[in-house]
C-alpha positions in Angstrom: 60.4 -46.6 -57.2 61.3 -45.6 -53.7 63.9 -42.8 -53.5 65.3 -41.1 -50.4 64.1 -37.5 -49.8 67.8 -36.3 -50.1 68.3 -38.0 -53.4 64.8 -36.6 -54.7 65.8 -33.1 -53.7 69.2 -33.4 -55.2 68.0 -34.5 -58.5 65.4 -31.6 -58.6 68.3 -29.2 -57.7 70.5 -30.6 -60.5 67.9 -30.3 -63.0 67.1 -26.7 -62.1 70.6 -25.7 -61.9 72.2 -27.6 -64.9 69.2 -27.8 -67.3 66.7 -25.0 -66.5 68.9 -22.1 -65.4 71.4 -22.2 -68.5 68.3 -21.9 -70.7 67.1 -18.7 -69.1 68.2 -15.4 -70.7 66.7 -13.3 -68.0 69.2 -12.4 -65.0 66.2 -12.0 -62.8 64.6 -15.4 -63.7 67.9 -17.3 -63.6 68.3 -15.8 -60.2 65.0 -17.0 -59.1 65.7 -20.4 -60.2 69.1 -20.6 -58.4 67.5 -19.2 -55.4 65.0 -22.1 -55.6 68.1 -24.4 -55.9 69.7 -22.8 -52.9 66.7 -23.5 -50.9 66.3 -27.1 -52.0 70.1 -27.8 -51.3 69.8 -26.3 -47.7 66.6 -28.3 -47.2 68.5 -31.6 -47.9 70.4 -31.4 -44.5 67.5 -30.3 -42.5 64.7 -32.7 -43.7 65.6 -35.8 -42.0 64.7 -36.1 -38.3 67.9 -36.6 -36.3 67.0 -37.7 -32.8 70.6 -37.5 -31.4 71.0 -34.0 -32.5 67.5 -33.0 -31.3 68.3 -34.6 -28.0 71.8 -32.8 -27.7 69.9 -29.5 -28.4 67.1 -30.2 -25.7 69.8 -31.1 -23.1 71.9 -28.1 -23.9 69.1 -25.8 -23.7 67.8 -27.3 -20.5 70.9 -27.1 -18.6 71.4 -23.4 -19.9 68.0 -22.5 -18.8 68.4 -24.2 -15.3 71.7 -22.3 -14.8 70.5 -18.9 -15.8 67.2 -19.2 -13.8 68.9 -20.6 -10.7 71.6 -17.7 -10.6 68.8 -15.0 -11.1 66.5 -16.6 -8.3 69.6 -16.7 -6.0 69.8 -12.9 -6.8 66.1 -11.8 -6.1 64.7 -12.3 -9.7 61.3 -14.1 -10.0 60.9 -16.0 -13.3 57.5 -16.1 -14.9 55.1 -18.9 -13.9 55.6 -20.7 -17.2 59.3 -21.0 -16.8 58.9 -22.0 -13.2 56.4 -25.0 -14.3 58.9 -25.7 -17.1 61.8 -26.2 -14.6 59.8 -28.2 -12.3 58.5 -30.4 -15.1 61.9 -31.2 -16.8 64.3 -33.2 -14.8 67.9 -33.7 -15.9 68.3 -36.9 -18.0 64.6 -37.3 -18.6 64.2 -35.0 -21.5 61.7 -35.7 -24.3 63.2 -36.1 -27.7 60.6 -34.4 -29.9 60.9 -31.3 -32.2 57.9 -29.9 -30.3 59.7 -30.2 -27.1 62.8 -28.8 -28.7 60.8 -25.8 -29.8 59.5 -25.3 -26.3 62.8 -25.4 -25.0 63.8 -22.6 -27.4 60.9 -20.6 -26.2 61.8 -21.1 -22.6 65.4 -20.2 -23.3 64.3 -17.0 -24.9 62.3 -16.2 -21.8 65.4 -17.0 -19.6 67.6 -14.8 -21.7 65.0 -11.9 -21.5 64.8 -12.3 -17.7 68.7 -12.3 -17.5 68.8 -8.9 -19.3 66.0 -7.5 -17.4 67.7 -8.3 -14.0 71.3 -8.4 -14.8 71.9 -5.0 -12.9 71.3 -7.2 -9.6 74.2 -9.4 -10.2 77.7 -9.1 -9.1 79.7 -8.2 -12.3 81.6 -11.4 -12.3 78.4 -13.5 -12.0 76.9 -11.3 -14.6 79.9 -12.0 -17.1 79.8 -15.6 -16.4 76.1 -16.0 -17.1 76.3 -14.0 -20.3 79.2 -16.1 -21.2 77.3 -19.5 -20.8 74.4 -17.8 -22.9 76.8 -16.7 -25.7 78.5 -20.2 -25.6 75.1 -21.8 -26.0 74.0 -19.6 -28.9 77.4 -19.8 -30.6 77.1 -23.6 -30.4 73.8 -23.5 -32.2 74.8 -21.1 -34.8 78.3 -22.9 -35.6 76.2 -26.0 -36.1 73.9 -24.1 -38.6 76.7 -22.5 -40.4 78.4 -25.9 -40.7 75.2 -27.2 -42.5 75.3 -24.4 -44.8 76.4 -25.1 -48.4 78.5 -22.3 -49.6 79.2 -23.5 -53.1 75.4 -23.1 -54.0 75.5 -19.6 -52.3 78.4 -18.7 -54.5 76.5 -19.6 -57.7 73.8 -17.1 -56.8 76.3 -14.4 -56.9 77.9 -15.3 -60.3 76.5 -13.9 -63.6 76.3 -16.2 -66.6 79.4 -14.9 -68.4 81.8 -14.3 -65.3 84.4 -16.7 -64.5 83.5 -19.0 -61.5 84.7 -18.3 -58.0 86.6 -21.1 -56.5 
């Protein structure tokens, strides 16, 4: 019988949480089982490839990288060759939509951030704050999305002891 990955993982989580964990007397072992439930519940939302989300991440990262690099080059900083090649290779609107390319974008973004912090003293303070604001906005967008995918109800179960009242 075919079952989606989401249904499959949810059934495993349910069995571990409601059948196995209540039978375990050891607080430590019950905590380990609930930690596995937590990981499975988090995996459900991350297992399916979401091309639209990946494409959005790639586009946002490339725009951020391009802006940071151009401001730094205008102010005398020379990006590493790898970052220069990346910027020449990637043209707006023609981004590849794969996880591998998204990971490469993350690496290039890290390089651009390092370059910014290494050369920010060359920038006019208003430009410095503007670039840092763009970087923080990008990182905040990614972090907010990740927090939005986090399932707090499962996390709270890990903190509860067997005989304590449940948190709501």
